[in-house]
C-alpha positions in Angstrom: 0.0 0.0 0.0 3.0 2.3 0.2 2.1 3.3 3.8 4.0 3.0 7.1 2.9 -0.3 8.8 0.8 0.3 11.9 3.1 -2.0 14.0 6.9 -1.9 13.6 8.8 -4.8 12.1 11.6 -6.6 14.0 15.2 -6.2 12.8 15.5 -9.6 11.1 12.4 -8.9 9.0 13.8 -5.5 8.0 17.2 -6.9 7.1 15.5 -9.7 5.0 13.5 -7.0 3.1 16.6 -4.9 2.4 18.5 -8.0 1.2 15.6 -8.7 -1.2 15.8 -5.2 -2.5 19.6 -5.4 -2.9 19.5 -8.5 -5.1 17.4 -6.6 -7.6 20.4 -4.3 -8.3 22.6 -5.4 -11.2 25.9 -5.1 -9.2 24.6 -8.0 -7.1 23.6 -10.3 -10.0 25.6 -13.5 -10.3 27.6 -13.3 -13.5 27.1 -9.6 -14.0 29.5 -8.0 -16.5 29.8 -4.2 -16.0 31.7 -2.1 -18.5 30.5 1.4 -17.5 32.0 4.0 -15.2 29.4 3.5 -12.5 28.8 -0.2 -11.8 28.3 -0.3 -8.1 31.8 -1.7 -7.4 32.8 -1.3 -3.8 36.4 -2.0 -2.6 35.6 -2.6 1.1 33.3 -5.4 2.3 32.6 -3.3 5.4 31.3 -0.4 3.3 29.2 -2.8 1.2 27.6 -4.3 4.4 27.1 -0.9 5.9 24.9 0.0 2.9 23.2 -3.5 2.7 24.9 -3.7 -0.8 22.5 -1.0 -2.1 25.3 0.8 -3.9 23.7 2.5 -6.9 22.1 5.4 -5.1 18.8 6.9 -6.2 17.5 8.6 -9.3 19.3 9.2 -12.6 21.6 12.0 -13.7 18.6 14.1 -14.8 16.0 13.4 -12.1 16.5 12.3 -8.5 13.0 10.6 -8.5 13.6 8.7 -11.8 13.8 4.9 -11.9 17.3 3.4 -12.7 16.8 0.2 -14.8 20.0 -1.5 -13.6 19.1 -0.6 -10.0 15.6 -1.9 -9.6 16.0 -2.5 -5.8 17.4 1.0 -5.1 14.7 2.6 -7.2 12.0 0.6 -5.3 13.7 1.7 -2.0 13.4 5.3 -3.2 9.8 5.1 -4.2 8.8 3.3 -1.1 10.6 5.7 1.2 8.9 8.7 -0.4 5.5 7.0 -0.1 6.0 6.0 3.6 7.3 9.5 4.5 4.3 11.1 2.8 2.0 8.8 4.9 3.8 10.0 8.1 3.5 13.7 7.1 -0.3 13.2 6.7 -0.4 11.3 10.1 1.5 14.2 11.7 -1.2 16.7 10.6 -0.7 18.0 7.0 -3.5 15.8 5.6 -3.8 17.4 2.2 -0.1 17.2 1.2 0.0 15.5 -2.2 3.7 14.8 -2.9 7.1 14.7 -1.2 10.6 13.3 -1.7 13.7 12.7 0.4 16.7 14.6 -0.7 20.2 13.8 0.5 21.0 17.3 1.7 20.2 19.0 5.0 17.5 21.7 5.4 19.5 24.7 4.2 20.6 23.2 0.9 17.1 21.8 0.3 15.7 25.3 0.7 18.2 26.5 -1.8 17.0 23.9 -4.3 13.4 25.2 -3.8 14.6 28.8 -4.5 16.5 27.7 -7.6 13.4 26.0 -9.0 11.4 29.1 -8.5 14.0 31.1 -10.4 12.8 29.6 -13.7 9.2 30.5 -12.9 10.0 34.1 -11.9 13.1 35.2 -13.9 12.7 38.9 -12.9 12.6 38.3 -9.2 15.7 39.1 -7.1 14.3 39.5 -3.5 13.1 37.0 -0.9 10.9 38.3 1.9 12.2 36.7 5.2 10.7 37.3 8.6 13.9 37.3 10.8 15.1 34.2 12.5 18.6 34.1 13.8 19.8 30.8 12.3 22.6 30.9 9.7 21.7 28.0 7.4 18.3 29.3 6.4 19.8 32.8 5.8 22.6 31.3 3.7 20.2 29.2 1.7 18.9 32.4 0.1 22.4 33.9 -0.5 23.7 30.6 -2.0 20.7 30.6 -4.4 21.8 34.1 -5.6 18.9 36.1 -4.1 18.8 39.1 -1.8 17.1 38.5 1.5 14.8 41.3 2.7 14.8 41.0 6.5 11.5 41.7 8.2 12.1 42.5 11.9 9.8 40.7 14.4 7.3 42.4 16.6 7.5 42.0 20.4 4.1 41.0 21.9 4.5 40.3 25.6 7.6 38.1 25.7 7.0 36.6 22.2 8.6 37.7 19.0 5.9 37.5 16.2 5.7 38.1 12.5 5.1 41.7 11.5 2.4 41.1 8.9 2.0 44.8 8.1 5.7 45.2 7.4 5.7 42.2 5.1 2.8 43.6 3.0 4.3 47.1 2.9 7.6 45.7 1.7 5.8 43.7 -1.1 4.1 46.9 -2.3 7.4 48.9 -2.1 9.5 46.3 -4.1 6.7 45.1 -6.5 5.3 41.6 -6.4 7.0 40.6 -9.7 10.4 41.4 -8.2 9.9 39.0 -5.2 10.8 35.4 -5.7 8.9 34.2 -2.6 8.1 34.7 1.1 10.4 32.4 3.2 8.7 31.7 6.5 9.5 29.6 9.5 7.6 27.3 11.9 10.0 25.6 14.3 12.3 28.1 16.1 14.0 29.0 19.4 11.8 30.8 21.9 11.1 33.6 22.5 10.6 33.7 18.7 7.4 31.7 17.8 6.2 30.2 14.6 5.4 32.7 11.9 1.8 33.7 11.3 1.5 31.2 8.4 -2.2 31.7 7.7 -1.8 35.5 7.3 1.3 35.1 5.2 -0.3 32.4 3.0 -3.3 34.8 2.4 -0.9 37.6 1.4 1.0 35.3 -0.9 -2.2 34.2 -2.6 -3.4 37.8 -3.0 -0.2 39.0 -4.5 0.5 35.8 -6.5 3.9 35.3 -4.7 5.2 31.8 -3.9 5.6 30.8 -0.3 8.3 28.4 1.0 8.2 27.3 4.6 11.2 26.2 6.6 9.7 23.5 8.8 13.1 22.3 10.1 11.9 20.3 13.1 8.2 21.0 12.9 7.0 17.5 11.9 7.2 16.5 15.6 4.8 19.3 16.5 1.1 19.0 15.9 0.9 22.8 16.2 3.5 23.5 13.5 1.9 20.9 11.1 -1.6 22.5 11.8 -0.2 25.9 10.8 1.0 24.5 7.5 -2.3 22.7 6.9 -4.3 25.9 7.6 -2.0 28.1 5.6 -2.5 25.8 2.5 -6.2 25.8 3.2 -6.8 29.6 3.3 -3.9 30.8 1.1 -0.8 29.7 -0.6 2.1 27.4 0.5 4.2 26.0 -2.4 6.6 23.8 -0.5 7.7 23.1 3.1 11.0 21.6 4.0 11.9 19.5 7.1 15.0 17.8 8.4 15.3 14.0 8.7 17.6 13.9 11.7 15.6 16.3 13.8 12.2 14.7 13.2 13.1 11.0 12.7 16.2 10.5 14.8 18.5 9.4 12.0 22.0 10.7 11.1 22.4 14.2 9.7 22.3 14.5 5.9 18.8 14.4 4.6 15.6 16.4 4.3 12.1 16.1 3.0 10.7 18.5 0.5 6.9 18.4 0.5 4.0 20.3 -1.0 0.4 20.5 -2.2 1.0 20.8 -6.0 2.4 17.5 -7.2 3.8 19.1 -10.4 5.8 21.7 -8.5 7.4 19.1 -6.2 8.3 17.1 -9.2 9.9 20.2 -10.7 12.1 20.6 -7.6 13.2 16.9 -7.8 14.2 17.4 -11.4 16.2 20.5 -10.5 18.6 18.3 -8.4 21.7 17.7 -10.6 22.9 14.1 -10.9 22.2 10.9 -9.0 22.0 11.0 -5.2 23.1 9.0 -2.1 20.5 6.5 -1.0 21.8 6.6 2.7 19.2 9.2 4.0 16.4 7.3 2.3 17.6 4.0 3.7 18.0 5.4 7.2 14.5 6.9 7.4 12.9 3.8 5.8 14.6 1.4 8.3 13.6 3.8 11.2 9.9 4.0 10.2 9.6 0.3 9.5 11.1 -0.3 12.9 8.8 2.1 14.7 5.6 1.6 12.7 3.0 4.3 12.6 2.0 3.5 16.2 5.6 3.8 17.4 6.0 7.2 15.8 2.7 8.4 17.2 3.9 7.2 20.7 7.1 9.3 20.3 5.0 12.4 19.3 2.8 11.9 22.4 5.8 11.4 24.7 7.5 14.6 23.3 4.4 16.6 24.1 4.2 15.3 27.6 7.9 16.0 28.2 7.3 19.6 26.9 4.7 20.1 29.7 7.0 18.6 32.3 10.0 20.6 31.2 7.9 23.8 31.2 6.6 23.3 34.7 9.9 22.2 36.2 11.9 25.0 34.5 9.4 27.5 35.8 10.0 26.3 39.4 13.7 26.5 38.9 13.4 30.0 37.5 11.3 31.2 40.4 13.9 29.8 42.9 16.6 31.9 41.2 14.5 35.0 41.0 14.2 34.6 37.2 11.1 33.7 35.2 10.1 31.4 32.4 9.3 33.6 29.5 5.7 33.4 28.4 5.8 32.0 24.9 2.5 30.0 24.5 2.8 29.9 20.7 6.1 28.0 20.7 5.3 24.3 21.1 8.9 22.9 21.3 11.3 25.5 22.7 11.3 27.3 26.1 13.3 30.3 27.4 14.2 31.3 30.9 15.4 34.9 31.7 18.9 35.5 33.0 18.3 39.1 34.0 20.0 38.9 37.4 23.0 37.2 36.1 23.4 39.7 33.3 23.0 42.7 35.6 25.7 41.5 38.0 28.3 40.6 35.3 28.4 41.0 31.5 30.4 37.9 31.0 28.4 35.7 33.4 25.8 34.9 30.8 28.2 33.4 28.2 30.1 31.8 31.0 27.0 29.9 32.1 26.8 28.4 28.6 30.4 27.2 28.9 29.7 25.7 32.3 26.7 23.8 31.0 28.6 22.5 28.0 31.6 21.3 30.1 29.0 19.5 32.4 27.8 17.6 29.3 24.6 19.5 28.8 24.2 19.8 25.1 21.5 21.8 23.1 20.9 24.5 25.7 21.5 27.9 24.2 22.6 30.9 26.3 21.7 34.2 24.6 23.3 37.4 25.9 22.0 40.9 25.1 23.4 42.9 22.2 25.7 40.5 20.4 26.5 41.5 16.9 27.3 39.1 14.0 27.9 39.5 10.3 26.7 36.7 8.0 27.5 37.0 4.3 28.1 40.8 4.6 24.7 41.3 6.5 25.1 42.5 10.1 22.6 41.3 12.7 22.3 43.3 15.9 21.3 41.2 18.9 22.1 38.0 16.9 20.6 34.7 18.2 17.8 36.7 20.0 15.9 37.3 16.7 15.6 41.0 17.5 17.8 44.1 17.6 17.0 44.8 21.3 15.4 41.9 23.2 14.7 43.1 26.8 16.8 40.4 28.6 19.4 37.7 28.3 18.0 34.2 28.4 18.6 30.5 28.2 16.9 28.1 25.8 15.9 24.5 26.3 13.8 22.3 23.9 11.6 19.3 24.3 12.4 17.5 21.0 11.4 14.0 19.8 13.1 11.3 21.8 13.7 13.3 24.9 13.3 11.4 28.2 12.3 12.4 31.7 15.9 11.5 32.8 17.3 14.1 30.3 15.0 16.8 31.8 15.8 15.9 35.4 19.6 15.8 34.9 19.5 19.1 32.9 17.6 20.9 35.7 19.9 19.6 38.4 23.0 20.7 36.5 21.5 24.1 35.6 20.6 24.7 39.2 24.2 24.1 40.3 25.6 26.2 37.5 23.3 29.1 38.3 24.3 29.0 42.0 28.0 28.9 41.1 27.6 31.8 38.6 25.8 33.9 41.2 28.5 33.3 43.8 31.2 34.2 41.3 29.3 37.3 40.1 28.9 38.6 43.6 32.5 37.9 44.5 33.7 39.8 41.4 31.3 42.7 42.1 32.7 42.9 45.6 36.3 43.0 44.3 35.3 45.7 41.9 33.7 47.8 44.6 36.8 47.5 46.9 39.0 48.3 43.9 37.0 51.5 43.0 36.9 52.5 46.7 40.7 52.2 47.0 41.2 54.2 43.8 39.0 57.0 45.3 41.1 57.0 48.5 44.3 57.2 46.5 43.0 60.1 44.5 42.0 62.0 47.7 45.5 61.4 49.2 47.1 62.7 46.0 
């Protein structure tokens, strides 16, 4: 049926299935005589076993989705993976999606591929409207494709940074719709930034006949992010949405899914990919989904949501104990932020030092964001970089409840964060005391002089 099985398969069944696919490839035929430059020859047996002897990759030189006659097994693997992934995207909440394909590039380069495909449809266009999100790869994806990003600053509403819809529309009118390649929006993001107002943006794109590409990097795991995409497509225009394989399906980095509601446009993107492609990302995600089954993936989504509630409540308690607060970001379903105002006021360097302390204590993924840092990316200077705004009111720390997180991860993180905050406060007070004594001595010396 080309769907994810409801119940996961055991490992021996999956391996048997993959071996059956592999023997359909010509390089594994008994008596095969290859006289071309690409014949699936592998020097190392270890490498051959690592790839289950599926060596030919996917697609043909002109189309990543095309069937390769001498690699029937690899071609079937490719078709099945795309079909199973499409089923999972529907299960996760985007029910009207019509087509998708796995591409062996991470999210940034996959976005670039989408922009390059749109270039042929809109040859006059040179600008991409981009509500600001401080993440380098999605910014570079536009530069690499040869377009000029038009950065739309976010609006502060309470603690949340939200899309400035009026500024987007004003910029479209100022530049002219025909000069704009697309609107490049974002769903999954670090708090206090929250997912873009996808429905409003989709309506604007439909009204001005401008394509709309959504960076849904780790949004498949969030029912809220997927609902936004579904609603955006229902009321307006979304041409494609791109998501990472590693962040959503717990596989090695190196693949993404490009999906959309117009089957022809998604096929155009797949044909834009030059050359054949590695089958590794497709193989990894197919094995994973066959192992989990639809029920297993749904269970992981449910556990992630439960862990988000737990992390939120426990982080709030910890923040209260340290005279800080959990920032109020109800529109962000994955990431949380805790203020570091007291730490920042006592010592400028204490905020970044906290990040180092956490990392050396094996806490990965937590981001510490100081106030006012400046960064230049491809000749564009961002003030307040990492905070998604020029002047966010306070320094803060991020933590996320992503798919696969366990209660033990949350408990250990909170315990280590608590210790680090206590240590940082002690050191900050000590340094403040030394500075006060030093300034007092200096004043006495000046009087004596």
